[in-house]
N, C-alpha and C positions, 0 to 999 in steps of 0.2 A: 715698793709694791706688795713687800713683808706683810706690812702695817694694815694693809688693804683685807689681808687673804684672812687674815687675826680678827678686824673691827668686822668684814660679814660674819669671822664663824661664833664671836661673840657678842652680836649685833643686839639681838629682840632680845634673849633675857633681863637685856639691863633700859631695854628704852622700858619692857612693861615692869619692871623694877619702881625707874622714871616715871613711867603715866601711876602708875598706882600709890607713891606716891604724893604725884599732885593731887590727885581725887582725894585723897584726902586732904591736904592742906587747904584746900578751896569749897568746903561745903558740901554741898551736898548731899546732904546726908538731915535727920530729921531734927525737929527743935530742942537738942540734947547735945544735938555735935556729933552725936550715933552714925555709924557715914559704911553703914549694914547692904549699900544699895551699893554701891560704886562696884564695877566691874572693867575688867581690863585683862580683855579677850587674843584671845594671837591663831591664827589659821595659817599653817603652813600648804603654801601653795608651792612644794615643790620639786624639782626630776631629781635622782642622785647626781652629785657633785656640783648643785644648786641652792642657792641661798634665797630664801623671800614669803612673802606671805602678807599679812593686814593686819591690822591691831584696832579691834574695836575695843574702844572705850567710853563707857556711860557712868556720868553722873548721875543718878537718875534719883527726885521726891519730888518732882514736878519739876522742878526748878531747870533741868538741863540732861538736852543728850547731843553726845558729839561721839564723830566718826573718820579714823581720820587711819591714812593705811601709808603700807611701807612695803617697800622691796629691792632687797640686790641680788645681783644674780653672776655669777661665778663660778667658772667649773674649776675642780680641786683635782688636781692628777698626783699619782703617784708618779715618784723617777722614776728617769728610763735613764739609764747611763748610755752616750751618744759619742763616749770620747775612744779613742783607740790606744792602747800604751803600745811603748817599744817595748819589743821584746830579747833585744839586745844590747848586752851591758861590759862592762870592761874595766878589766879589778883594778881597784885604786880608784878610780875617775866614777866622777858624779850620775849616776844614772838620776835622773828627774824627769816628772810625769805628772798631769794633773789632770785625775777622773776628773768631766765637768757631766752632772743630769740637769736633764731639763724637766722640769716636775713643778708645783705649787710651792713654794719657800714658806719656808726654809725648810733648806737641801742640807741634811751631814752628813757625813762620809767615816768612813773606820775601816781600819785591814783587820779584818779576822784569818786571812793569814797572812802570815810575810815571815820571808830569810829579815837574822837577828843586824837588828842593825834597825830599818824598815821603818819609819814614820810617816803619819798622813797627818795635812793639815784638818783635822773636820769641818772646822768650819769655809775651806778654800777647796780642797781636795788634791791639793799637794801633795805628793809623796816624793820623798828621799832619800837614799841613801848610797852607800857608798862600800860597792859587794868586795867580800878580800878572795885570797886565795881557794882557801875553803868549799867555795861559796864555786868551785870550775869545773867540779867533780858530778853532775849531776843537771838539768834545768828545776828552776826556783822556783816553787808553787809559791804564785801570790793570789789574795781573791782580796779583792775590796767592794764595798756597800752601802749604796748610797738610801738614805732616808728621811722620809718624811714622815707628819701626818696619815697619811692617807696611802701606804708605802715602801716594800723595798723595792731596789736593784743589786743585780749581785752582776760584781766582773770576772770571772779567772782565766787567771792568761797563766804560760811561763817565760823566765826569762833565764835565755842562756848568756851564761855571764864566759867570757875568755877575756886569755893575757896579752 
């Protein structure tokens, strides 16, 4: 799924370049080999969050004309965090939580606010932490962010650490 999104995003500029190269290689110009009348035009026919359109290719000097159409659609969604964090932890016991978000891949994760020693795996969203006695005096604030090419979502929570 990740590769599909990437292909949709870059498909049309790449296709236009390929078609322009093909026009230059197949003639369609004047007797001197000039290709001044070859054209490739991309016409987007999209709504927000979609990729699509048509490509018109014309090789003209009286020899040929060709029309090629192409279209792809797919929604592009910012991440939405759908998991709920554990809000309690015990001193010297591993605290584990996986931030899970839905949206267009790839989604990456990071911690904006976290207690000392807390880590997050940027690809999986796995949070790991072993609370210490110093963390028992007040609730510990955590802020995790899920991000993709279309936006971000933030989850803020506090963890109460007991002995």
